[in-house]
N, C-alpha and C positions, 0 to 999 in steps of 0.2 A: 622619488628623487634618486639620482645616482650616488655612487660612493664619493665621499669627500676626498679631495685631492690630497690633503695632509694625511689622512688615514691610509690611502692607497700607497703613497710614497713611504710612509712609516712601515707598512707591511713589506714593501720591497727591501727597505733597509734592514729590518729584523730578519727577513728570510735570508738575505745575503750573509749576515753575521752568523746565522744558524748553520748555513751550509759550510762556511769556513770552519766553524767550531766542530761540526760533525766530521768533516774531512780530517781535521787535526786529530780527533779521537781515532778515526779509522787508521791513520798512518802511524801514530805514536803509541796509542793506548787502546788497541782493539779489544782487550780483555774487559775494559770498562763497559763495552756494549755487549758483553758475553759472546763475542765472536771467536775468542781464543781463550785458552787456559792461561791463567796468570803465569807470567814468566816467559811466555812465548810471544815474541814481538813480530815474527815473520811468518804468520800462519795464514794470512789472507792470500787469495789468488792474485796473480799479476794483473788480471783484468780489473779487479776491484781496486787494488792498490794504485796501479799506474793508469788505469783507464778512467777511474771516477774520482778517487780521493785526492790524488796528486794534482790533477788539473784544477780542481776546486780550491785546494789549499794554497797552491803556489801561484795561481794565475788570476784569481778574482779579487785581489786586494784593492783594486780601484773602485769596485762596485759599492761597498758600504759608504765611503765618503761621498760618492756621486749621488747615491740614493738619499743620503742625508741632506745634501744640497737641494734635491728636488722638493723636499718638504717646504722650503722657503721661497720657491719661485711663485710667480703669479699663476692663478688658476687657469687662465686662458692659455698661457704658454705651456703649462704642464699637460693639459689635455691635447694640445696640438702635438706635443712631444709623444704622447701615448699613441696618437694616430700615425706618427712619422716612424717611430723606432721599429715596429714589426717588419718593415720592408728591409731592414738591415739585420735585425736580430735573428730572424728565422733562417735566412741563408747561412749566417755565421754559425748557428746551432747545428745545421745540417753538415757544414764543413767540419765542425768539431767532432760530430758523431762518426763521420766516415774516415777521419784521420787515424793513422795507426797508433797503437797504445804507447809505444816508445819510439824515441828517435832512431832513424835508420841513417847513420852518418855516411855510409858508403853508397847509399841510394839517393842521397840528397832529399830525403823525405823528413819533414819535421814531425815530431811526436805530438800527441794530444795535448800535453802541457804547453808546449810552445805555440801550437795553433790556438789554444784557448786564450793564452796571454795576448797574442796578437789580435784576436777577434775582440777581446774585452777592451783593449786599448783603442782599437778602431771604433767600436761602438761608443765608448765614452768620449772619444775625441769628436766624432760626428755629432753626438748629442750636445756637447758643449758648444760647438759651432752653430748648431741649429738653434739652441736656446739664446745664444748671443745675437744671432740674426733676428730672431723674433723680438727680443728686447729692443734692438736697434730700430726695427720697423715700427714697433709700438711707440717708441720715443719720437720718431719722425712725424707721427700723425698728430 
């Protein structure tokens, strides 16, 4: 038998909370992770700080409440969502990876944090619409 829907959604929820917490530590307290000496707050490279930690911390705030909501939806709708979301999440992830680390205001290029925030909003919005449509179709039957 496959993985239970509630367990899978709970793992997504806990993983999203963990990544936000880890990003918080990377940005504000890198010495807790033994990445810097105590007292040095700006010792991480720009690629780690602005390319990884900042987008996760500042842009993925919508994911934990959304994943928490996934725990309570019907099993059929959840597994339909699991089949639907990779078609949007994988291109969004690719776009995030290839975006520049920081904003380029004079070149009109958004930074990774802005791109991540936009992609998370798009994915959560599409997911909510998809789930609402599935509930509507299920109710019509």
